[in-house]
Structures are given as C-alpha cells and as structure tokens.
C-alpha positions as CSV (number, residue, x, y, z in Angstrom):
1,M,-11.7,6.0,-34.2
2,T,-14.1,7.1,-31.1
3,T,-14.3,7.0,-27.6
4,Y,-17.8,4.8,-28.2
5,E,-16.0,2.7,-30.6
6,I,-12.6,2.0,-28.6
7,I,-15.4,1.3,-25.6
8,A,-17.5,-1.2,-28.2
9,K,-13.8,-2.5,-29.6
10,K,-12.6,-3.8,-25.5
11,K,-16.0,-4.5,-25.1
12,Q,-16.1,-7.3,-27.4
13,G,-12.8,-9.0,-26.1
14,G,-10.7,-6.7,-29.2
15,E,-7.3,-5.9,-28.3
16,L,-6.8,-1.7,-28.3
17,S,-3.5,-0.1,-30.6
18,Q,-1.0,2.1,-28.6
19,E,-2.3,5.1,-30.9
20,E,-5.8,4.3,-29.2
21,I,-5.2,3.7,-25.7
22,Q,-2.8,7.0,-26.1
23,Q,-6.0,8.8,-27.3
24,V,-8.2,8.1,-24.2
25,V,-5.6,8.5,-22.1
26,D,-4.5,11.9,-23.5
27,G,-8.9,12.7,-23.8
28,Y,-9.2,11.6,-20.1
29,V,-6.7,14.0,-18.9
30,T,-7.8,16.8,-20.6
31,G,-11.2,16.3,-20.2
32,D,-12.5,15.6,-23.9
33,I,-13.5,12.0,-22.3
34,P,-15.8,12.5,-19.7
35,D,-15.8,10.0,-16.6
36,Y,-18.8,7.8,-17.9
37,Q,-17.4,7.0,-20.7
38,M,-13.6,6.2,-18.6
39,S,-16.0,4.3,-16.4
40,A,-17.4,2.0,-19.4
41,L,-13.6,1.4,-20.7
42,L,-12.4,0.5,-17.3
43,M,-14.9,-2.0,-16.7
44,A,-14.7,-3.4,-20.4
45,I,-10.5,-3.9,-19.4
46,C,-12.0,-5.1,-15.9
47,L,-13.9,-7.7,-17.9
48,R,-12.2,-8.9,-20.5
49,S,-8.6,-8.1,-19.6
50,M,-5.6,-7.0,-21.4
51,S,-2.8,-8.1,-23.3
52,D,0.7,-7.8,-22.6
53,R,1.6,-5.6,-25.4
54,E,-1.5,-3.1,-24.2
55,T,-0.7,-3.3,-20.5
56,A,2.9,-2.0,-21.2
57,D,1.2,0.7,-24.0
58,L,-1.4,1.5,-21.2
59,T,1.5,2.0,-18.4
60,M,4.0,3.9,-20.9
61,S,1.0,6.7,-22.0
62,M,0.3,6.7,-18.2
63,A,3.6,8.0,-17.0
64,H,4.3,10.3,-19.9
65,S,0.8,12.1,-19.2
66,G,2.9,14.3,-16.9
67,E,5.9,15.6,-15.9
68,M,8.7,12.6,-15.4
69,M,10.9,12.9,-12.5
70,K,14.9,12.4,-11.8
71,P,15.4,13.0,-7.7
72,D,18.9,14.4,-8.3
73,T,20.1,12.9,-4.9
74,G,23.6,11.7,-6.2
75,G,22.9,8.1,-5.1
76,F,21.1,5.0,-5.8
77,N,16.9,5.9,-5.9
78,V,14.8,3.3,-4.7
79,D,10.6,3.1,-4.7
80,K,8.9,0.6,-2.8
81,H,5.3,-0.1,-3.8
82,S,2.6,-2.5,-2.3
83,T,-0.3,-3.7,-4.3
84,G,-2.4,-2.8,-1.3
85,G,-3.5,-5.4,1.9
86,V,-5.4,-4.8,5.3
87,G,-2.9,-3.7,8.3
88,D,0.2,-3.1,6.0
89,K,1.8,0.0,7.1
90,T,5.7,-1.8,5.8
91,T,6.5,1.9,4.3
92,L,7.2,3.7,7.1
93,I,8.9,0.8,8.8
94,A,11.0,-0.3,5.2
95,A,11.9,2.9,4.2
96,P,13.3,4.6,7.0
97,I,15.8,1.0,7.3
98,A,16.5,1.6,3.7
99,A,17.6,5.4,3.9
100,S,19.6,4.7,7.1
101,C,21.6,2.1,4.8
102,G,22.4,4.5,2.2
103,V,20.0,3.9,0.4
104,Y,17.5,7.0,-1.1
105,V,14.1,6.7,-0.9
106,P,11.6,9.0,-2.8
107,K,8.4,7.5,-2.4
108,M,5.2,8.7,-4.1
109,S,2.0,7.3,-2.3
110,G,-1.1,7.4,-2.7
111,R,-4.7,7.1,-0.6
112,G,-7.1,4.2,1.0
113,L,-8.4,2.5,-1.9
114,G,-11.2,0.2,-0.9
115,H,-10.7,-1.6,1.5
116,T,-7.3,-1.3,2.1
117,G,-5.4,1.6,3.7
118,G,-3.1,4.1,2.0
119,T,0.1,5.6,3.5
120,I,-1.0,9.6,2.7
121,D,-3.8,8.9,4.9
122,K,-1.8,6.9,7.9
123,L,0.9,10.4,7.5
124,E,-1.7,12.3,7.2
125,S,-2.8,11.6,10.5
126,I,0.6,12.9,12.3
127,P,-0.4,16.5,13.5
128,G,1.0,19.2,11.0
129,F,2.2,16.1,8.4
130,R,2.4,17.5,4.9
131,T,2.3,15.4,1.6
132,E,1.7,17.8,-0.7
133,L,4.7,19.3,-1.6
134,S,6.6,20.9,-4.4
135,Y,9.3,19.2,-6.6
136,E,11.8,21.1,-5.2
137,R,11.1,20.4,-1.4
138,F,10.4,16.9,-2.4
139,T,14.1,16.8,-3.7
140,D,15.3,18.7,-0.8
141,I,13.8,16.5,1.9
142,L,15.3,13.3,0.0
143,R,18.7,15.1,-0.2
144,K,18.7,15.6,3.7
145,N,17.2,12.7,5.1
146,G,17.6,10.0,2.4
147,L,13.5,9.8,2.6
148,A,10.9,11.7,1.2
149,V,6.9,10.6,0.9
150,A,4.9,12.8,-0.9
151,G,0.8,12.4,-2.5
152,Q,0.9,12.6,-6.2
153,S,1.0,15.4,-7.4
154,G,-1.6,16.9,-10.7
155,S,1.8,17.3,-12.6
156,L,3.2,13.8,-12.6
157,V,0.8,10.7,-14.1
158,P,-2.4,13.2,-14.0
159,A,-4.3,10.2,-16.0
160,D,-3.5,7.8,-12.8
161,K,-4.3,10.6,-10.6
162,K,-7.7,10.5,-12.1
163,I,-8.0,7.1,-13.4
164,Y,-7.0,5.7,-9.2
165,A,-10.2,8.0,-8.1
166,L,-12.5,6.0,-10.6
167,R,-11.7,3.1,-10.3
168,N,-12.3,2.9,-6.3
169,A,-15.8,4.3,-7.0
170,T,-16.8,1.8,-10.4
171,A,-15.3,-1.7,-8.5
172,T,-12.9,-2.1,-11.4
173,V,-9.8,-2.4,-8.6
174,D,-9.5,-5.8,-9.1
175,S,-7.7,-5.8,-13.0
176,I,-4.2,-7.3,-12.9
177,P,-3.3,-4.8,-16.1
178,L,-4.8,-2.5,-14.8
179,I,-3.2,-2.2,-11.2
180,C,0.2,-3.1,-12.8
181,S,-0.5,-0.1,-15.2
182,S,-1.5,2.1,-11.7
183,I,1.7,1.1,-9.8
184,M,4.3,0.9,-12.8
185,S,3.2,4.2,-14.4
186,K,3.7,6.2,-10.9
187,K,7.2,4.2,-10.8
188,I,8.5,4.8,-14.0
189,A,7.7,8.5,-14.0
190,T,9.3,9.2,-10.3
191,G,12.4,8.1,-11.8
192,A,13.6,5.5,-9.1
193,D,16.7,3.8,-10.2
194,G,15.2,0.6,-8.4
195,I,12.1,-0.8,-7.3
196,V,11.1,-3.0,-5.2
197,L,7.2,-4.8,-4.9
198,D,5.2,-6.3,-2.6
199,V,3.0,-8.2,-4.5
200,K,0.0,-9.3,-1.3
201,V,-1.6,-12.8,-1.4
202,G,-5.1,-13.8,0.5
203,D,-8.1,-12.8,1.4
204,G,-7.7,-9.1,2.2
205,A,-5.5,-8.5,-1.5
206,F,-6.5,-7.3,-4.7
207,M,-4.7,-10.8,-5.7
208,K,-7.0,-13.8,-3.7
209,T,-4.6,-16.8,-5.2
210,A,-0.7,-17.1,-5.6
211,E,-0.9,-17.7,-9.3
212,D,-2.9,-14.3,-10.2
213,A,0.0,-12.8,-7.6
214,E,3.0,-14.2,-9.6
215,K,1.0,-13.2,-12.9
216,L,0.7,-9.5,-11.4
217,A,4.0,-9.6,-9.9
218,E,6.0,-10.8,-13.3
219,L,4.2,-8.2,-15.6
220,M,5.2,-5.6,-13.3
221,V,8.5,-6.7,-13.3
222,R,8.7,-7.5,-17.1
223,A,7.5,-3.2,-17.1
224,G,10.6,-2.2,-15.0
225,R,13.0,-4.1,-16.9
226,L,11.7,-2.7,-19.9
227,A,11.6,0.7,-18.7
228,G,15.2,0.5,-17.8
229,R,14.6,-0.1,-14.0
230,K,16.0,-2.7,-11.9
231,C,13.4,-4.4,-10.5
232,S,12.2,-7.1,-8.1
233,A,8.7,-8.3,-6.8
234,L,7.8,-10.2,-3.2
235,L,5.2,-12.3,-2.8
236,T,3.7,-11.7,0.8
237,D,0.8,-13.0,3.0
238,M,-2.3,-11.3,3.2
239,S,-4.8,-13.8,4.7
240,K,-4.9,-11.9,7.8
241,P,-4.1,-8.7,9.0
242,L,-0.9,-7.4,8.8
243,G,0.4,-7.0,12.5
244,H,-1.6,-5.8,15.2
245,S,-3.6,-2.3,13.7
246,V,-5.7,-1.2,11.4
247,G,-6.6,1.8,10.6
248,N,-4.7,5.3,10.0
249,S,-3.0,6.5,13.4
250,L,-3.1,3.3,14.8
251,E,-0.8,2.1,12.0
252,V,1.4,4.5,12.3
253,I,2.2,4.4,16.0
254,E,2.7,0.3,15.4
255,A,5.3,1.2,12.6
256,I,6.7,3.4,15.3
257,E,7.1,0.7,17.6
258,A,8.1,-1.3,14.8
259,L,11.2,0.9,14.6
260,K,11.9,0.3,18.4
261,G,12.0,-3.0,18.0
262,N,8.0,-3.9,19.2
263,A,7.1,-5.4,15.9
264,P,4.7,-8.4,15.9
265,K,6.8,-11.1,13.8
266,D,4.4,-11.0,11.2
267,L,4.8,-7.5,10.4
268,W,8.9,-7.3,10.8
269,E,9.4,-10.4,8.5
270,V,7.9,-8.4,5.5
271,S,9.0,-5.4,6.5
272,L,13.0,-6.7,7.1
273,A,12.4,-8.9,3.8
274,L,11.3,-5.9,1.7
275,A,14.1,-3.3,3.0
276,S,16.9,-6.1,2.5
277,E,15.8,-6.0,-0.9
278,M,15.7,-2.2,-1.3
279,I,19.2,-2.4,-0.4
280,S,20.4,-5.2,-2.2
281,I,18.8,-4.0,-5.5
282,A,20.6,-0.6,-4.7
283,G,23.8,-3.0,-4.8
284,L,25.3,-2.9,-1.5
285,G,26.0,-5.9,-0.6
286,T,24.5,-9.9,-0.6
287,A,21.4,-10.6,0.5
288,E,22.4,-11.6,4.0
289,E,24.8,-8.8,4.1
290,C,22.2,-6.3,3.2
291,R,19.8,-7.8,6.1
292,V,22.1,-7.5,8.9
293,M,22.4,-3.9,7.9
294,A,18.8,-3.8,8.0
295,E,18.9,-5.7,11.4
296,K,21.8,-3.2,13.2
297,A,19.7,0.0,11.4
298,V,16.7,-0.6,13.9
299,A,18.6,-2.0,16.5
300,S,21.0,1.3,16.7
301,G,17.9,3.8,16.7
302,K,19.1,5.1,13.2
303,A,16.2,3.8,11.3
304,L,14.3,5.4,13.4
305,E,15.8,8.7,13.5
306,R,15.2,8.6,9.6
307,L,11.7,8.2,10.3
308,S,11.3,11.0,12.8
309,K,13.2,13.4,10.7
310,M,11.1,13.6,8.3
311,I,8.2,13.9,9.9
312,E,10.3,17.5,11.0
313,L,10.7,18.0,7.3
314,Q,7.7,17.8,6.2
315,G,5.7,19.9,8.7
316,G,5.1,17.0,11.5
317,D,5.3,17.0,14.9
318,P,8.2,14.7,15.9
319,G,7.1,14.6,19.6
320,V,4.8,11.5,17.8
321,I,7.4,9.5,18.1
322,D,7.4,9.4,22.1
323,D,4.0,10.7,22.8
324,Y,1.3,9.0,21.1
325,G,-1.7,11.4,23.0
326,L,-0.3,13.6,20.2
327,F,-2.3,11.8,17.5
328,A,-6.4,12.3,17.4
329,S,-8.2,10.5,20.2
330,P,-11.0,8.3,19.4
331,K,-14.5,9.3,20.9
332,K,-15.6,6.2,21.2
333,K,-14.1,2.2,21.4
334,K,-15.8,-0.8,21.5
335,E,-14.1,-4.3,23.4
336,I,-14.5,-7.4,21.6
337,F,-14.8,-10.5,24.0
338,A,-14.5,-14.1,22.9
339,D,-17.7,-16.4,23.2
340,R,-15.6,-19.7,23.1
341,D,-13.0,-21.2,23.7
342,G,-10.7,-22.3,21.2
343,F,-7.7,-22.2,19.2
344,I,-8.0,-19.2,16.8
345,T,-7.8,-20.7,13.4
346,G,-8.5,-17.4,11.1
347,I,-8.9,-13.8,10.8
348,S,-11.1,-12.3,7.9
349,C,-8.3,-10.0,6.5
350,E,-11.3,-8.8,3.9
351,K,-14.2,-8.2,6.5
352,T,-11.7,-6.4,8.8
353,G,-10.9,-4.0,5.8
354,L,-14.3,-3.6,5.6
355,I,-15.2,-3.2,9.0
356,S,-12.4,-0.8,9.5
357,L,-13.9,1.0,6.7
358,S,-17.3,1.5,8.5
359,L,-15.7,2.6,11.6
360,G,-14.2,5.8,9.2
361,A,-10.9,5.1,8.7
362,G,-11.4,4.3,4.6
363,R,-13.2,5.9,2.1
364,S,-16.3,4.9,0.2
365,K,-16.1,7.1,-2.8
366,K,-13.6,9.5,-3.5
367,E,-15.0,12.6,-1.7
368,D,-14.9,10.9,1.7
369,D,-12.9,12.2,4.3
370,V,-11.4,9.7,6.7
371,D,-11.2,9.6,10.5
372,S,-7.8,9.6,11.3
373,S,-8.4,7.7,15.4
374,A,-10.6,4.9,13.9
375,G,-9.3,1.2,13.5
376,I,-9.3,-1.8,15.5
377,V,-6.2,-3.3,17.6
378,F,-6.3,-7.1,17.5
379,D,-5.3,-8.8,21.2
380,R,-4.8,-11.9,19.5
381,T,-3.6,-13.7,16.0
382,V,-4.2,-17.0,14.4
383,G,-2.8,-19.8,16.5
384,D,-3.4,-18.3,19.9
385,E,-5.4,-20.2,22.4
386,V,-8.4,-18.1,23.9
387,C,-11.1,-18.9,26.6
388,K,-14.6,-17.5,26.2
389,G,-14.7,-13.7,28.0
390,D,-10.8,-13.3,26.6
391,R,-10.5,-9.9,24.6
392,L,-9.8,-10.4,21.4
393,A,-9.8,-6.6,19.9
394,V,-10.9,-3.0,20.4
395,L,-12.3,-1.1,17.8
396,Y,-12.2,3.1,17.6
397,T,-14.2,5.5,16.0
398,S,-15.1,9.0,16.3
399,S,-17.2,8.8,13.3
400,E,-21.6,8.8,13.8
401,C,-21.6,5.0,12.8
402,D,-23.6,2.5,14.5
403,L,-20.6,0.8,16.7
404,E,-22.9,-1.6,18.4
405,G,-24.0,-3.1,14.5
406,I,-20.2,-2.8,13.7
407,A,-19.2,-5.1,16.8
408,A,-22.1,-7.5,16.2
409,D,-20.5,-7.8,12.3
410,F,-17.2,-8.2,13.8
411,A,-17.8,-11.0,15.7
412,G,-17.3,-13.0,12.1
413,V,-14.7,-11.9,11.7
414,F,-12.8,-14.4,13.6
415,R,-13.1,-18.6,12.6
416,F,-12.5,-20.8,15.5
417,G,-10.9,-24.6,15.6
418,D,-8.6,-27.1,17.2
419,K,-4.7,-26.9,17.1
420,T,-4.3,-29.1,14.0
421,E,-6.3,-26.4,12.3
422,C,-4.3,-23.4,12.7
423,P,-2.1,-22.9,9.6
424,E,1.9,-22.9,9.1
425,E,2.4,-19.0,9.0
426,K,4.3,-17.9,5.6
427,N,4.8,-14.6,5.2
428,I,6.8,-14.3,2.2
429,I,5.8,-16.6,-0.3
430,K,8.0,-15.9,-3.3
431,I,10.8,-13.7,-4.5
432,I,11.3,-12.4,-8.2
433,K,14.3,-11.0,-9.5
434,G,14.4,-8.8,-12.7
435,Y,18.0,-7.7,-12.0
C-alpha cells in the first residue's frame, strides 16, 4: 500500500495493520516519506484516533526504530515521565530523591512542547550543562551517581524524535494514541525495569479531563506491561501552574530550593508522591516506608547532593546550587499588581504557559531558541486573599517582545471571587498500578 493510501485509509476511519504502521515509521525515519505526508497522517490520527492494537503497534515500531538500550548498573533502573505541564519541574526533584534512596534513574528527556516546558531546556539553563551524551558516558554517570538526564540521541527512537517535533508544529499534540506511543516508545527503548508516569489533568495539561487522563494512563500502563516492564501512573492536578515559578532557569532554582526543604505545598506533594512510587516500584519497601525514605533523603541533604553531582558530571557548574547569580539574568522585568480586593479562585494554567511562551521561555516552532532567563514567578496562588495593589507576580525576559502588551494579557490569568469559590486542593487524583 502506498503512503497516500495509508493516509486516506486512516482519514476515513480505517484501522491500520501492523505492516502499514511499520512501513510509515520506517519510511519517515529513512526520509522516504516527507514531512507533509507524515503531517497529514498525524492529523488523521488526531481526528480519527487509533485502536489499542494500533497504538501498541505504533509504540513498538517507534521503539525499535533505533538502538535499544539496557543500562548495566547492577541495580533496578526506574524511568519517570510527565505528560507535560506548566511549572512542572518534578523530575529535578523526584529523580535525585529516588537516586539517593538506591534507585538507578536513567532519564531520557525532551525539549519544550507547545505551552509546556521541557526538562532538557531547564537543565541547559545551567552554565556548561551537557545533555548530549554518548551511551557510554550516560551509563558511566548513571553508575557513579545513580542519576543521569540526557536528551534523546539520534540513534535512540529516531522515529519519535522526528515525529515529536512535527506534532508540535502541526497542532497534533493532544492525541491520546500519539502521546502514548511517544512516551512509551522512549521508555521501552531506554531499557528501564520500572516506569513511573505522571499524567497531568486540567487546564494546563494535554488531558483536560480526568476521564481522558485515566484513559491515557491505563493505555500506557498496559503498553508497559506488554513490554515486560513494571509500570504505574499517577494522575496529578494541572488546573493551575505547579509551584511558584514557570520558565527554565526559574524552575531549576525552585527545584533546588525544594531539595533544600523549601518547596511550595503542591510541588512538594506531587514530587514526593512520584519519588515514593519510584522507590516502591524498585521493590525497596512498602508505600509508607518509601515515603519516609524520600522525606529523609531531602532532610539529610542527600537528594540535593545527587543533583549537584549530576550537574558536575554532565559538565555544568555545581556552584548554581548555592549561587543563583550564575544563571543568565533577565534584561527586563514587569511586576503585576492586583486591581481589586478578593480571593484568587483560579489561575489559568494554559494562559500562563502561553504567556511564558510569549516571553521567550518556550518555542512556537521546532527551530526556535529559548530564552533561559524568561518566565514568571507568582507571589500569590489559588486560595490566597489579596488587596488592591498587592503584587501577584513578576514577568521576566531577555527577548525582544512587547512586555507591556504581555503584561496586559497576563491580567486575564487570574480569577477572583469570594472564599466559598476557592476549590479544594487535590494534587494527587489517582494512582494506577500495573505491577
């Protein structure tokens, strides 16, 4: 069957065979299928969806499109992945905690996608930090420190690397089968023994409803089990930005502060739950025992030591742990003040992400550079009472952008009302275990 016929079949709602899916994946990786045809197929999938069988076939075809890793650490390897959110820096907190408790964490991360941030962009805001590592160097760092975070190499799941960038540019990000195959192909290819998934739910997530998030979570957990991996998923709230900071260097600083014991409540609860699950899936204790281990790792400073050591081993300046002045300084800032009295009853997560993008903290198309100094720091959050004139947030940027216009748009991020309209905070919605 030709590529044209495969696109037409899916456009009409047909179910693609394993051979047809393999043909498309192989052809796109080799360059025989151009971007415009793959874009058409992605849009057809986005509109028509895929069956569980198609999704599993796509996941495995993508996983086997390049090298298959199996880090030789002598221990239990656990990978953690988030479906993407605003202010989501949990990898920089949960992974060092788990590593300090005896778990090996081989982490393959991506760059920013749409209005959400990427762990690689965050880490590259650290002076000198290298995310492009050979497999030998990646494994060596993992053995020495229990934790290594690298960008996706060209030899590992090249199909996903190409499709991931294309989805961002063609408005085909919010497809459950495409999200599942993208995430799980990388997790399977990196050879982790256990996989912990953070599936975001709400305004700032790709999954807007708990129903869709649970569907994606269960699909990914099933894919992991079929591949012989221990797998679990946490549904976590993304109806407002996570923590106080949004933007690359700003989020690294907040993650460092969290490992020093100074995390906002929502960020701490989600990070602790993820770290505890990573320790638990490695078989190191009961759920309660693993939670206690995670808390002690932060209190003792051992988790922070793991992050500092990873920065050093990957060429970065570990001095950033204590001197935030080593990060690039923003050239401009704009303070945002309340124009009324009342309670903050909501903060639009998606609008926050889009404004962060306008400030330069993300990319509109795959070729864009990011401004590592750009972003937003919130002074107030949902449930807080404010008076007219109180500072709500500060916008930062070094980019050539209309800061005054962006600030005017930012006023629409906040919703105000009375105390009774403030939602009850529920950061962990559900845990789905597949082991």
